[in-house]
C-alpha positions, -999 to +999 in steps of 0.1 A: +663-674-593+663-679-630+692-676-650+702-643-665+686-643-701+710-648-730+707-624-759+692-651-781+665-657-756+657-620-753+634-615-783+615-583-792+583-599-780+596-609-747+610-572-744+575-558-752+558-580-727+584-571-700+579-534-709+543-537-708+544-553-674+566-526-660+542-499-672+514-519-656+533-520-624+537-483-623+499-481-626+491-502-595+475-483-568+502-487-543+531-477-567+510-447-578+509-438-541+546-442-536+555-424-567+532-396-561+545-392-525+582-391-537+572-368-565+554-345-540+584-345-516+609-338-545+589-308-559+608-293-589+641-299-575+660-322-599+684-335-572+656-342-549+640-360-578+669-382-583+672-389-546+634-396-540+618-406-571+644-424-590+650-451-563+611-458-562+608-460-598+639-483-600+625-506-573+593-512-591+613-519-623+635-543-607+604-561-590+592-569-626+625-579-644+637-601-617+607-625-627+623-627-661+658-637-649+676-604-645+694-598-613+674-578-587+698-549-586+713-522-607+734-546-628+700-562-639+686-529-647+716-520-669+714-552-685+677-549-693+683-514-706+710-523-729+692-552-743+660-531-748+680-503-764+695-528-790+661-541-799+644-507-800+664-496-829+643-520-851+611-521-832+590-490-831+566-505-805+596-513-782+611-478-787+575-463-778+573-483-748+607-477-735+602-437-739+570-441-721+591-461-692+617-433-690+590-407-683+588-423-650+625-417-643+628-383-659+610-354-642+588-331-664+610-302-674+594-269-658+608-237-670+621-214-642+599-185-634+615-150-646+630-132-618+608-108-600+619-071-604+621-060-568+627-024-574+598-003-576 
């Protein structure tokens, strides 16, 4: 396994390449199926989303970042996220790509239905 990237080696261009590769991985047919199945099983339940969708999305991201020297675990994800956050402050494209990546982890917010009036 490659050594963990040093800050000086993690350039905006490298971050952009990795983010684009992660997003491409989310759009591979097998990964689309894995995510769709997890989302279907989670429904609109936020807790189920965290239990079912989040781990699948995390695994897809880890599969990409480990190829760039990050540990293939939660620690590697945290390192990558922190480095990207630092770079996105000065690079709009990285900020945009990172925002797009977050959509895979954060479920769409569906407003609750108003209570049905049972009297009648």
